[in-house]
C-alpha positions, 0 to 999 in steps of 0.5 A: 381775351379780356383787356386788363385795362378795360375788361368790357373791351372785347377781342376781335375774332373771325368766325372760321366755321359754323355748324347748325347743330339743331333747328335752334342751336348753332355752333361758332368756331372762332379765332382771334385776329391777333395771332399773338393773343390767340397763341397766348390765350389760356382757359380752363374747362367750364370757363365762359366768354361773352360773345358779341357782334356790333349792333347786336349786343353780347351774351354769355356762352361756355367755351365748349372746345377743350383747352387741349385743342386750341385751333379755335374757340367754340361757342354753341348758341341756342336761339332764344331772344333778340341777341341770340337770334341775330348771332344766328344770322352770322356766318363764316368770315364775319367778325365777333367780339370775345371777352374771355376767359370769365368765371371759375372752372370745374375742379378738374384737378380734384376730380383726378383718380375719380369715376366721372358721371356726365349727365347732359340734356339738349344744349346742356351738353355744351358745358359738359363737352369741354370737360368731357373732351379734356378728360378724354385727352387726359384719359389716364388721369381719371377713372371710369367715365360715363356720359348720359346724354339725352334730348326730346328727339334725335333732331334735338341732340347737339354735336350729333356728328361727334356721337358715333365716335363717343359711342364707339370708344372703349374707354368711355361708357356713352349712353344716348336717350330720347324722350319717346320712340323715333324711327331709326333710333337705336339707343335708349328711350326714356327720360334722362333721370329714369335712364340714370336710375337704370344705369345706377352709377356707383357713388363711391369715389365718383363725381357727377356733373349735370347740365340741361333744362331746369326741370331735367336738372331738378329730377336728375338731382333727385335721381343722384340722391337716390343713388346716394351721391352726396351734395359735394359730389354733384356739380352743375354750371349756371353761366346763363345767369351771368350778365357783365361777366366780371361781377360789376353790374350785380344782375347775376347774384343769387343771395350773396353769391355773384355767378360771374365771380363765384361761378358759374360752376357750383357744387350742389352743396354750394347751391343748397346754401344759397336762396332757391332762385334757380 
């Protein structure tokens, strides 16, 4: 929770539990120490938070638990540098700072009544997870829901403990894929954009939301265009571009757009209007 008097001052939280998702992705479930602030805290799917620890620093991560499930706030961290590497050293009982919510959410209200196509790769499932679970918890508000989630190998798939439930649900079409054959794998094999073309979701009254490695997003966008999805029907999120989180430091700008203020959620139409810096 951000302090309105000092937006740089984080709220102290305790790590309740950690989950080692993959060799380099660790999930943290945290709760504010101030119970009154925890009960009063609200956010919307797609908004992010700055996660910090004393002497380590802070970095931006999407809140990937949905606002319909408020026992804790969940952040999934890919180890990629000094800050994330040291965050990976934290365990249940350790203290962290949280500045949240930051940024703009997915336009989930405007998506009501539409068919939803989620396309995630690797850690890119984290920002999709919050909206995906929110929609499942409000299932009657949305049309057909398809989730295509892929990774290089089964060991690289985050949230693996949840995948059996997702694939068994009758009210959502969950498709899992890996890049190449692996022993014991019973789902699809193939690159995400190719599997997307095979699934061929219809663009009529539909919205596609994608997140993953940049090269995956690039070819997923091309696949969606081949399927006749319009730029305004496609959304992604750029939370990794965020720095201070409140649009002051100026390090998140893409042309005239500040990701901290105008994002991190953008439609493809909005991104095409900005300089190609992704």
